[in-house]
C-alpha positions in Angstrom: 114.5 119.1 128.3 116.1 122.2 126.4 113.9 123.9 123.7 115.6 125.2 120.4 114.0 127.2 118.1 114.8 127.4 114.8 114.5 129.7 111.8 113.9 130.1 108.2 116.7 131.2 105.6 116.0 132.5 102.6 115.8 135.9 100.4 112.7 136.4 99.6 109.5 137.3 102.1 105.9 137.6 102.1 102.8 137.3 104.4 101.0 134.1 105.0 98.7 132.5 107.4 99.1 136.1 109.4 103.1 135.7 109.8 106.5 136.5 107.5 107.9 134.0 105.9 110.9 133.4 103.8 111.2 131.9 100.1 114.6 130.3 99.7 115.6 130.6 95.5 118.5 129.2 93.2 118.2 125.7 95.3 120.5 123.3 93.2 122.1 120.6 93.8 125.6 120.2 95.9 129.2 119.0 95.6 127.5 116.7 98.2 125.1 115.0 95.4 128.6 114.3 93.2 131.6 111.5 93.5 134.5 112.6 95.2 137.6 111.3 95.1 138.0 111.7 99.0 135.1 109.8 99.5 135.3 106.3 100.1 132.7 104.2 98.4 130.1 102.2 100.1 127.9 99.2 98.9 124.3 100.0 97.8 123.2 96.1 98.0 120.0 94.9 96.6 117.0 95.2 95.5 116.0 92.5 98.1 112.1 91.7 97.6 109.9 91.9 100.6 106.9 89.9 101.5 104.9 92.1 104.5 102.6 90.6 107.0 101.1 94.1 107.6 100.3 94.3 103.8 99.2 90.9 102.8 99.5 89.8 99.2 101.7 93.0 98.5 105.8 92.5 97.1 108.2 95.3 97.8 111.9 95.9 96.9 113.9 96.9 99.4 118.2 97.9 99.2 120.9 98.8 101.8 123.7 100.8 101.7 126.5 100.1 103.5 129.1 102.9 104.1 133.1 101.9 103.8 133.7 103.3 107.3 131.3 100.5 108.6 132.7 98.7 111.8 130.7 95.8 113.2 131.7 96.2 116.5 129.8 99.4 117.0 126.0 99.9 116.1 125.5 102.3 113.1 123.2 105.3 112.7 120.0 104.1 110.4 118.3 106.4 108.0 114.8 104.7 106.3 113.9 106.2 103.0 110.2 105.6 101.4 110.0 105.6 97.8 113.6 103.7 97.6 113.7 103.3 94.1 113.6 107.1 93.4 115.8 107.9 96.2 118.8 105.6 95.3 119.3 108.0 92.7 118.1 110.9 90.3 117.9 114.3 92.3 117.9 112.7 95.5 120.7 110.2 95.4 120.6 109.9 99.3 123.9 106.7 99.1 126.1 109.8 97.2 125.1 112.5 99.9 125.5 109.8 102.6 128.8 109.1 101.1 130.2 112.4 101.0 128.9 113.6 104.5 130.3 110.4 106.3 133.6 111.3 104.6 133.5 114.2 106.0 132.6 112.9 109.6 129.8 115.7 108.8 127.4 112.9 109.9 128.0 109.7 112.1 128.4 106.2 110.2 125.1 105.9 109.1 123.2 102.3 107.2 120.8 103.8 104.4 117.4 101.6 103.9 115.7 102.2 101.5 112.0 100.7 100.9 109.7 100.7 98.1 105.8 100.9 98.8 104.3 97.4 97.9 103.1 96.4 94.7 99.6 94.4 94.8 101.5 91.3 93.1 103.5 88.1 94.1 107.0 89.4 92.7 107.8 93.2 92.7 107.4 94.0 88.6 111.2 94.7 87.4 109.5 97.5 84.9 108.4 100.0 87.9 111.3 101.8 87.3 110.1 105.7 88.0 106.3 104.8 88.7 104.6 104.3 92.1 103.7 100.6 93.0 100.0 100.7 93.2 99.8 100.2 97.0 101.3 103.4 97.6 98.3 105.7 98.5 97.2 102.7 100.7 100.9 102.4 102.7 101.6 106.2 102.5 98.5 108.1 102.9 96.8 106.4 105.8 97.2 107.4 109.1 96.9 104.4 110.9 99.9 102.3 112.4 100.3 99.5 109.6 103.0 101.1 107.6 104.5 101.6 111.1 104.5 98.1 111.9 105.8 97.2 108.7 109.1 99.3 109.1 109.6 98.7 113.1 109.0 95.4 113.0 109.5 93.9 109.9 112.5 95.3 108.0 114.3 96.9 110.4 115.3 93.5 112.5 115.5 91.8 108.6 118.4 94.3 108.1 119.7 93.7 112.0 120.5 90.0 111.0 122.9 91.1 109.1 124.1 94.7 109.9 125.1 96.3 113.9 121.6 98.9 113.8 121.4 101.1 116.8 118.2 100.7 118.6 118.6 104.9 120.3 115.3 106.5 118.2 117.5 109.8 118.1 119.8 107.9 116.1 117.2 106.7 114.2 116.0 109.0 110.7 113.0 108.4 108.8 112.5 110.8 105.4 110.9 110.8 101.9 109.2 112.7 99.8 105.5 113.5 98.6 103.3 110.7 100.1 106.7 109.6 101.1 107.1 112.9 103.7 104.1 111.9 105.5 104.2 107.9 105.8 107.7 108.6 107.4 105.8 111.7 110.2 103.2 108.5 110.8 106.0 106.1 111.6 107.5 108.5 113.8 104.0 109.3 114.8 102.6 106.6 116.1 106.3 105.3 117.1 108.7 107.7 118.5 110.5 105.2 120.7 112.0 103.7 117.4 112.3 106.9 115.4 112.2 110.8 116.4 113.4 112.1 113.1 111.7 113.0 110.6 112.7 114.5 106.7 109.5 115.8 105.2 110.0 117.2 101.5 106.9 118.6 99.6 104.9 116.9 102.3 101.2 115.7 101.4 99.7 116.8 104.1 96.5 116.9 102.3 93.4 114.9 102.2 94.5 112.2 99.7 93.8 109.5 102.1 90.5 111.1 103.9 87.2 109.3 104.1 84.4 111.5 105.1 81.6 108.9 105.6 80.3 105.6 107.2 82.3 103.1 108.8 84.8 103.1 106.3 85.9 107.2 107.4 89.3 107.8 108.0 91.4 110.8 109.0 93.7 112.4 106.6 97.0 114.5 106.2 94.8 117.6 106.5 94.0 116.2 109.9 97.5 116.1 111.4 97.3 119.4 112.6 94.4 119.3 114.5 96.3 116.2 116.0 99.4 117.8 117.0 97.4 120.6 118.2 95.3 118.5 120.7 97.2 115.5 121.6 100.4 115.4 123.8 103.6 116.3 122.2 106.1 113.6 121.1 110.0 113.8 121.4 109.6 114.4 117.5 112.7 116.1 115.3 111.5 117.4 112.2 112.8 118.9 108.6 110.3 120.7 106.5 111.0 121.3 102.7 107.9 122.8 100.5 107.6 125.1 97.4 104.9 127.9 96.9 104.4 126.1 93.9 103.6 123.3 95.5 99.9 121.0 94.2 97.1 123.2 94.5 94.1 120.3 93.6 91.1 118.9 95.2 93.3 116.8 97.8 94.1 120.3 98.9 96.9 123.3 99.0 100.0 121.7 99.0 101.7 124.7 100.5 99.5 125.9 103.0 99.1 122.5 104.4 102.6 122.0 105.1 102.6 125.5 106.5 100.2 124.5 108.7 102.1 121.5 110.1 104.9 124.0 111.1 102.1 126.2 113.1 100.4 123.5 114.8 104.2 122.3 115.8 104.6 126.1 117.0 101.6 126.1 118.9 102.0 123.2 121.2 105.1 124.5 122.4 104.5 128.3 122.7 101.4 126.7 125.2 103.4 124.1 127.0 106.0 126.9 127.5 103.6 129.5 128.8 102.0 126.8 131.0 105.2 125.7 132.2 104.5 121.8 131.5 107.4 119.2 131.8 108.0 117.1 128.9 109.6 117.2 125.6 109.0 119.7 123.0 108.5 119.6 119.2 112.1 120.6 117.8 111.5 121.8 113.8 113.2 123.6 111.0 111.5 125.1 107.6 112.7 125.9 104.6 110.5 127.2 101.9 112.0 127.4 98.4 110.2 128.5 95.4 110.3 124.9 93.3 107.2 122.8 92.2 106.0 119.3 93.4 109.1 117.3 92.4 112.2 115.9 94.1 114.7 118.6 92.9 114.7 121.1 96.1 113.9 118.3 98.7 117.1 116.4 97.0 119.1 120.0 97.1 118.4 120.6 100.5 119.1 117.0 101.8 123.0 117.4 102.8 121.3 120.7 105.5 118.8 118.2 106.6 121.2 115.5 107.6 123.5 117.8 108.6 121.1 119.2 110.8 119.6 116.3 112.6 123.2 114.8 113.7 125.4 117.1 114.5 125.7 116.7 118.0 126.7 113.1 117.0 129.6 113.7 114.9 133.0 113.2 116.2 
């Protein structure tokens, strides 16, 4: 397998984690985030209410974005995004970005699936708006495979009843911001046969899900770098965005945590190359910005990331 090396683009450098990194400044939304007359409009369908077997007693919403160019005769690429109620509007505006990229043939024809976290209620509250549903941490920050089962074994088959979705894991992308980012990484970590591309913005690779003692002890996001360094390499491609003004609180230093993730991926690739081991290598790119813990820079960087994932698939 060909090993690719990716470098960070930016304008301001400093020393951190014993190596030089660069910080991109003046990050703003692009033309891809705005309606363009030359881009045929797709359809955003939903919200649909969903009750999960993996998380009984919860309800959630999801939306489906169907681009104008979709043809049921051909399987479409798939993009799954967490915190779906935030992803479809605001700083992220993922359906709008997809509309413009697909129209320009800069990414393949892709169906978007936008999923909210679960809420512990019989029906999903209509007044959630920008707030987090109350089962979010139990789904997104926990490192077992339950959330992966919800996405891969429940949501995708449900959507596939109506749309022709690719089964190729290299043409499927899962993403999110904050705890939605670590949730996306966890899905690909547990189920690389289903997803091999991860978009991670301001990822919560910190100790929110960590429980230290007794029979209820659990790993947390801060454990991912150790797992990456010690376990077999997964065939994953990951785009990281984080800001140097991200949070520093009781859960950890979020910017350092994201750098530790990249450092771990770099180490295992280097170790495998030095030992001339066969098998996959991690592909990754990191864009560090001067942003804080919100969706603005992750949203602004999104068009660049989507093109990076699928450039070889565009015809």
